[in-house]
N, C-alpha and C positions, 0 to 999 in steps of 0.2 A: 510733508508727504505722509500718507497713511502708513502705519507700521506694518500691516500685512503686505502692502505693495512693496515696501522697502525690503522686507525679508524675501519676497518672491524674486525681486531683481537680483539680490545677492546670491540666491540659489542658482539662478540662471547663469550669472557670471561665474560662480564656482564650478558649475557643470561644464561650461565651455572650457575653463582652464584645465579641468581634469581630463577632458577629452583629448587634449593636445599633449599630454605627458605620456611617457612609456612606463610599463609596469615596474621596471627596475629603478625608476627615479624615486627620490624621497620628496614628499610634498608637505609643506607646512599649511595646515588648515586650522586656524585659531579656533578653539584652544587645543587642537590636536595636531600631532606630527604623524604622517602616514608613510609607511615604508613598504617596499617590495610589491607583492601582489595585492595589498590592501587598497581599497578605495572607498570613497564616501558615496552612499546610496541616496541619502536625503539629509535633512537637517540634523538628525540625531541617530542615524543608522549607518553601519559600516560593514562592508565585506572584508573579511580577513584573508580568505582564500576563495577563489572561484572553484568551480567543480572541474579542476584540471590537475594533471600530474605534476609533482615536484615543484610546488609553489610554497612560498612562505611570505608572511606579511605580518605587520605589527601596526598598532595604532596607540600612540602615547599622548597623554595629556602633557602639555608643555610646561605646566605649572606644578612645582613640587608641593607635596603636602607635608604637614608636620605630624609625625607619628606620636607626639606627646598629647595630641588631641584625638578623642574618639571619633569614629565616623561610621556611617552605614551607607554603602553604595548599592543602588538597585539597577539591574540591567535586565534586558530581555535577550536571550541567546537562542540561536537556531543552528544545530549541528548538521543540517542537510537531510536528504531523503534516502541516501544509499546506506543500507544496513550492513549486509554481509560483506559488501565491497567498499564500505565507506571508511575514510581515514582522513587525518590522523587525530585531530583534536585541537583545542585551544587552551590557553593558559592566561589567567589573570595574574599579573606580575607587579610586584613592588621592587624597585631597584633604583640606586642613586647614580648610575653610570652614565647613561646616554639615552636619547630618544631615537637612535638609528640602528639599534641592535636587533638581532633575530636570526635564527637558523632554520633549515628545512628538515623534512622527513620526521623521523621518530623523535627528534629534539623538540618539536612543536614550537620552534622559534625561541625556546627558553633555555635549551641546553647550553651550558658553558657560561651563562650570565651569572656573575658572582661579584659582589654579594647580592643575594636576591631572595625573595620569598615568592613562590608560585602556587596558585591554586589551579591544578591541572585537571582538565576534563578530557580524558583520553578515550578515543573510540576505536583503537586498533590494538590487538594483542601482540606485543613484542616480547618474545620469550627471553631474549637477552637482558631485558629490563625487568623480568619477573612480573609481567603484567597478568592480571586475571583475564578470563575469557569473556567478561562482560564489560560494557561501557562503564568506566570507573572514574572516580574523583578522588584526589588526594592533595595533601599540602606538602610541597617539596621545597628544599632549600638549596641555594647556590647553584642553580642550573643543573641539578642532578636528578634525573628521572627514574633512577633505579630504586625499586621498592624494597630491596633488602639493604639499602644503604642507610647509614645513620642520618642522612639528609632527608629521609622519608619521615616526615613528622606526624602525619595522620593519614589513615586510609591505607590501601585503596578500598572503597566501598562502591556499590552501584550508584551511578549519578542520580538516578531517579529512585525514590522510595517505592514507586509503583511498577517499575519495569526495568529489565536489564538493558533495554535499548533506548538511547536518547536521540538516535538518528532517525527520527520519525516525522520529519517535515513540519514539526510543530514548534511554536515559540514557547520557551520556558523562562520563568523568572529566576534570575540569579541574584542573590543578595550576599554582599560581603560586609561583615560587621567586625569592627575593631574596637574593643573596649580597653582604652589606654589605662584605666584605673586599676584593672586586674590583669592586664596583659593577656587577654583572650582573643584569639582570631577565630571567627566562626563563619561557616558557609552554609547557605540555604538554597535549595532548589525547589521551586514551586511551594514555598513556605514550609518545607520540611528540612530540618537540620540534617546535614550529611557528614561534614567533617569539622573538627574543632581542635585547637591546640593552645596550650598556655605557654607563652614564650615572650621574653623581653626583646622585642624586635630591635629597639634602639641599641641596647647594650650588647646582646648576644649575636645579632645578625649584621647590623650596620655600623658596628664599632663606634657607638655613641653619636652617630650622625642621624638626627631625627628626620631629616628632609629627604624624601624619595619621590621619584616619578611613579605613576601608576599607568597601566595600560593593558592591552590584550595582544598576545602573540598567537600564531597558529601556523600549521604547515600541512602539506600533503606529500605523499611519496608516490609509489606505484598505484596506490588506491586513492580515491578522491571523495570530496564532498564540498558543497557550498556552505562555508562556515561564516557566521555573521553575528553581530551584536548591535544592540541599540541602548543608548542611555535612556533611562525611563523618563517619559514626559507624558502623563496621562491625565486628561481632564476627567473629573468625576464629581458627583455631588449626590446628596441624599435629601429627602424631604423630611422635615420634622414630623414626627408621628402625629397623626390626626385621626380621630375616630370617624369623622365625616367630612366629605368635601362636596356638599350640595351647594349649588349656586344660590346666591352670591357667596363667594368664599375667598379667604385670605390664605395664601400659601407661603411658608417659610422654607427656604432652601439653604443647605449648609455645604460649603465647599469641601470636597474630599480628594482634591487633585493631588497627584504625586509627581515628583520630579527628582532626577539625579542631583541637580543643583538646586538653585532657588527659583521660585516663580516670581516674575516681575510684573505680569499683567494678566488680567482676567477679562473675558468678554462673555456676557450672558445674553441670550435671546429667549424671551418668555413665551414665544409662539403666538402672541397677540399684537405684535407690532412694537412692543416696548423692549428696551435693552438696558443693561447695566454694566459698569466696569469695576464694580466693587468686588472684593474677595468673597464676602458673604453679603449678597444683596439684601436690601430691606424687604420686609414682608410685601408680597405682591398680591394685589386685589384683582380677582376675576369676577366681574359682575354677571357674566352670562355663562350658561352651561356650554360644554364642548370638550373635545379632545385636543389639548394643547401640547405641541411638541416643544419642550424646553431643551435648549442646547447650551453647551459651555465649551470654550476653548481657552487654553492658557499659554502664556509666553514664558519660555525658560530664559535663564540668564545667558545662555549660549546663543540667543537670537532665534531659537526654533519655536514655532507654534505647534501645539499638540493637534492630534486629530480631534474632530468634534465629537463630544459625548452628548448623546440625546436620550431623553426620557419623556414618555408621554404621560402627562398628568390629566386625569379625567375630572372635570368639574361637572357633577351630576345634574341631570335634568329631572323634573318630576315625572315619574312613570305613569302609565295609563293602565289601570286594572281592567281586565276583561276575561271572560270565560264562556265556554259553550256548554249548554245543558239542553235537554229536550224541552219543547214547549209543553208537551203533554206526556203523561205516562199512564198506561193502561194497567189496571190491576196492581200487582205487587212487583212489577218489573224493576230490576235494580238499575241504578244509574251512577255515573261517576263524572263530576265536572271536569272539563278539559281546559286547562289554563291557556289563555290567549294574550296575557299581559305582555307589555313591552316597554322599553325605555330607550329614548334616543341616545342619551349619553350616560354611560354607566352600565351596571349589570345588576339584575335582580337577585336578591338572596333571602327574601322573606315573603311568605305568603300567609295571610291570615284569613281563614274562611269561617263563616257561620252558616250552618246548614240545619234548618229546622230548629234553630235556637241553640245548637251545640257547636262549640268552637273546635276547629281543626287547624293544624299548621302544615306547611310543606306544599310543594308545587302540585302534588296529586293527592287529594284527600282520599280516605278509604272508600271502597264501594258502598253505596248507600241503598238500603232497602226501606222504603217508606210505604205505609199502608194505613187505612182507616181514617183518612182525612181528605179534604178536597184540594188543598193547595200546600206547596212546600216553598219556603223562602230560602234563597241561597245568596249570600253576599261575600265579597272578596275585597281586601285591601292589600296592596303590595308595597314593599320597601326595597330600595337599592342599597348596595353595600356602601354607596356614597352618602347614605343617610336621607335620601329623598323619599317621601311618602306620598302615595297616590290618594286620590279621592276614592272612597268606597263605591263599589258598584253592586247593585242588587237586581236579581232576576227571580221570576216566579215559575214554578212548575205546577200545572193543573193535573190532578189525579182523577182519572176517569174510570168508571166501572167497566170491567171486562165481561163480555157475554159468556154464558156457560151453555154447553150443549150435551146431549146424550145420544148414544148410538149403541145398538147391541154389540157386545164384545166379540161374539162368535156366531156362526151359522153354518148349516150344512145343507147341501143341495146336490141333486144328481146332475152329472154332466149332461148338457143339452137342455136342462130346465132353466128357467129364468128366475133370478133372485131380485126382489124389490126391497131395498133398505129404506127406512124412514127415520130421518134425523129430527130431533126435538130441541127447540130453544127453551131453556129453563129459567132465564132471568127476565121477569116481566118488565122491569124498568129499562132494560136495554136489549130488546129482542133482536135476533139476527136478521139483517137485511140482505146479506149475500152469503151464499154457501160456496165453499171451495173444496171440491172433491179431488183427491189425489189417488189415482188408480191406473192400472195398466190397460184395462179394458172396461167397457160398459158405457152407459149413457146417463149423465147427470140431468135431473129434472128438479131444479131448485133444491128443496129439502129432501128429495128422494133420489135414489140411485138404483138404476136397473141394469143388470148385466147377466151374461150367460157365458158358459165355456163348454166347448165340445169335447174337451179332454179333462181327465182327472187332474187335480192339483190343488194347492193352497194359494189363495190370493189375499193380499193385504191391501186395505183401504185406509187412507188417512183423511180426516175431515176437520176443517176449521170454519168458524162462522165470523163474519164481520158485523158488529153491532151497528145500530143506528148512529152511535157517536163515533164510529170509525175504529173502535178498538177490536182487536182480533182475539178470539177465544184461544185457549190452550187446545192443541190438537187432540182428537180422540181417534183411536185406531180400532179397526175391525178386521177380523180374519174370517174369510169364507172358504170352506173346504168343499170342492166339487168331487163327488165320489163317482166311480165308474166300475162296473163289474164285467167280467168276461168269463162266464162259467165254462169249465172244461172238466169233463168226467173221465177222460182217458180214452185210449183206443179200445175198440171191441176186442174181446179175447175169447179163447177156447179153454175150458177146464175139464177135468175129470169129474165124474159124479161125486158130489160132496167134498170136492177139493177146495180148501180155503183160498180166497182171492183177496189180495190187498188192493182196495180202491184208493185212488189219490185224486181228490178234487182240488181245483185251483180257480183263481179269478175273482174272489170275493172276500168280504170281511167275515161273513157268517155263511153256513151251509145247511141244506136240508135235502135228504135223499128220499125218494119214493119209488116203489112201495118200500115199507120198512121191513117186510118179511125177508129173513135170511141175513140181515145186517146186524153187526155187533152194536152200532149206535148210528141211527139215521141222521143225527144232528151235528156230526163232526165232518171235517174235510176228508178223513182217511179211515172209514170203517172197513171191517173185514166181512166179505160176503161168502156164504156157503149155500150153494144151490144144487138141486138135483135135476133141474130141467132148465131149458133156455129161458133166461130172464133179462128184461130191459129195465135199467134203473135211470130215473130222471134226477139230475142234480140241479138244485136251485141255489145260486150264489146271490147274496144280497148284503146291504150295508145298513148302518143306523138310519140313513136317509131313505132307505128302500132300495132303489136302483137295482132291480132284480133282472138276472139273465139265467137261462137254463141250458143244459146239455144232457145228452143221453149216451149211455154205454150199454152194449148188449153182450151178455155172457152166454156163449153156446156150451152145451154140456154133451160130452161123449163118454162112452164107456171107457174106462181106463183105470190105471195109467196105460197108455197105448200110443204107438206112433203109426200113423196111416200113410202109406205110400201108394200112389196109383199104379196100376199094372200096365198102363200104356199111355202115350201122349203123341201128339202130331205137330212137331215143330216146323210147320210149312208157311208161317208168316201170315196166317189169316186171323191172328189175334184171338184164336179160340184154341185152348189147350196147347199153347205154344211152349210152355215151361213145365218142367217136372218139379213139383213141390211136395214136401211132406208136411203132415199136420201132426204136431206133438201134443198129446193130451196128458195132463197130469205129470209132466216132466219138469223136474227142478232145473236140470241143465243137460245139454247134449255135448258129447265129445267129438263126434265126426259123423258125416254122411258121405259115403263114397260109392262111385259107380264104376264098374269094370266092363270092358267089351268081352266078346266071346274068346278072345285070345288071352284073357286075364290081365290086360293092360288097364291101368288106372286112368280113366278119362275125366273124372270129376271128383273133387274133394273140397267141399265147402259147406258151411252152415248158413250161407247167405239165403235170406228168405225169398230172394228173387227167383231162385231155383236154377235148374240146368236147362240150357237152350238147345241141347243136342249137338254141340260142337266140341272139338278138342283141338286146342292150340290154333284156333281160327278156322279149322276145317270141319265142315258139316259131316257128321257121321251118317253112314248109310243105314237104311232100314234094317232092323234085326233085333235080336234078343240081347239084353244087357242084364247084369247082375248088380244089385245094390246091397250095401251093408250100413247099418246105423248103430250107434252106441250112445248111451246116456245114463241118467240117474233120475228116478221118479221122485215125487214130492215127499215120499216116505224115506228116501235115502237108499232105496234098493237099486242095484246095478241093472241096466237094461241093455240087451243086445238083440238085434233082429236082422235078418237078411231075406231077400226075395229076388224075383226076376221081373223085368218089364219089357215091353215091346215098343220100339221106336218105329213109327209109321210115317213115311213121307208121301 
């Protein structure tokens, strides 16, 4: 019968037997004796306590060992997933008494067992036993878990060298090493030494009896955890170092499997339909490239098969070199090859380029600038980390002449006028066949561009030309400024004879006033005028491009300084003489203009140029005499006051 099938049937039978027992019963499962809450999970893994309260269990190997001989046992342990509420722990125990012993709670199934040596992994702080507040490991003697007792031989220290918590749902490797030559007992967690003690176990602990049982005990109390251990049985292998694995190739594998006991059988699958049962199989030949999943399982002397260990071995195929470059390059345009190489089996790790006779390495060579020649040769050869080398591939870039063009950089024109730009192709060997104008307005006409603007502003134009060989010129840019003027000389005004008047012209880039008589400077925007009679000045506003507009201001001259107030007005709504207004001549500023009725009541107080409409608080005043008063300061700085009477006629 097939060995795997035999093991499988034995596992099924054992599972059925275990299902019919009670937790309290003791079961012999060669080569282990199982007590209390402990039970077998599979061929080499055991639960010591389930995640339940007040449970205790133990698993003992039924064969005594001889402590006069050195040993190293390797286990995998799992202390559960409950951290803050997890308890209580497990103990690896050496004792010569029985395979039925064990206690619950803080005793961890170890308390009271004497004579004995226990390596305790404790996950609950019992103050009465002087436990630290972290998950700890120690070496204890004769079933005594108190850390201040003489029976505390080493520790306590954190179980893990990397964390204070071992109840992390993870499996950890526990190694117990006894060196009988120097009487040293050492413990390792995840390959880190945690506790060690030098003691003559045979003489000082077991009263010259070298034969003891070994096993695990564990317990829970009011707090719980699922506490487990497995005897180590792990298939593993390595591949003898090779610089290359390109097909066809021979591979050598070396067994690295580990077991608590001895390994009695091996089974290899090379992933190509061939197998072997040797510990270290002979070199294996792979004629074809591919990704081969090589697997190994081992059989321990306890009848258990390990889990399958798998490793993918790549036998490389010849890669295909390829890359992308432009077929043509115009002028001195830079380019960079883009790698397109691939390999079916393996991975690329070497790229060897030759560009224009110069060698480069790496998947992306530097940006290239080539000019002054007609063609550029680019070649590539690639290699995989498996040692497979491609055939070289070569491609050619044709270098074409780029057309050149001219266009005036700047121009000026008046708003409303039409601008005509003329482009020029300057490379006879590659004249422009198509012109591309980029602008916001206007009308392209092949090598000409015609446009206008009704408003002032700056307009930018960009132009490129496409040569007969298809190459595009570098862009040239043009800026056209549309100018527009709007001459404004100011409002007509009234001044005193020979009173200086500040003129302010706006609306242009440059200015000219005519006539020039009486002006401080006729060619600036803001000359000072001094006149003795009524004069009209014409302002011309213009720009570099011309764009002229004009405006006129009239200056009336009165004798003064003086304020003129009419002696009558007729606010009857006929739009003739409906408002009473004053005229101030030669006055720098006015303080007030007030009107009183015949009772002395103030009916108007304002300097508003719209004047008085003959009403007071919305009520039209009756016809009659009124008195006015005005105050101000003339252009020489002298105070001015005046009063008089007027007649309101309706």
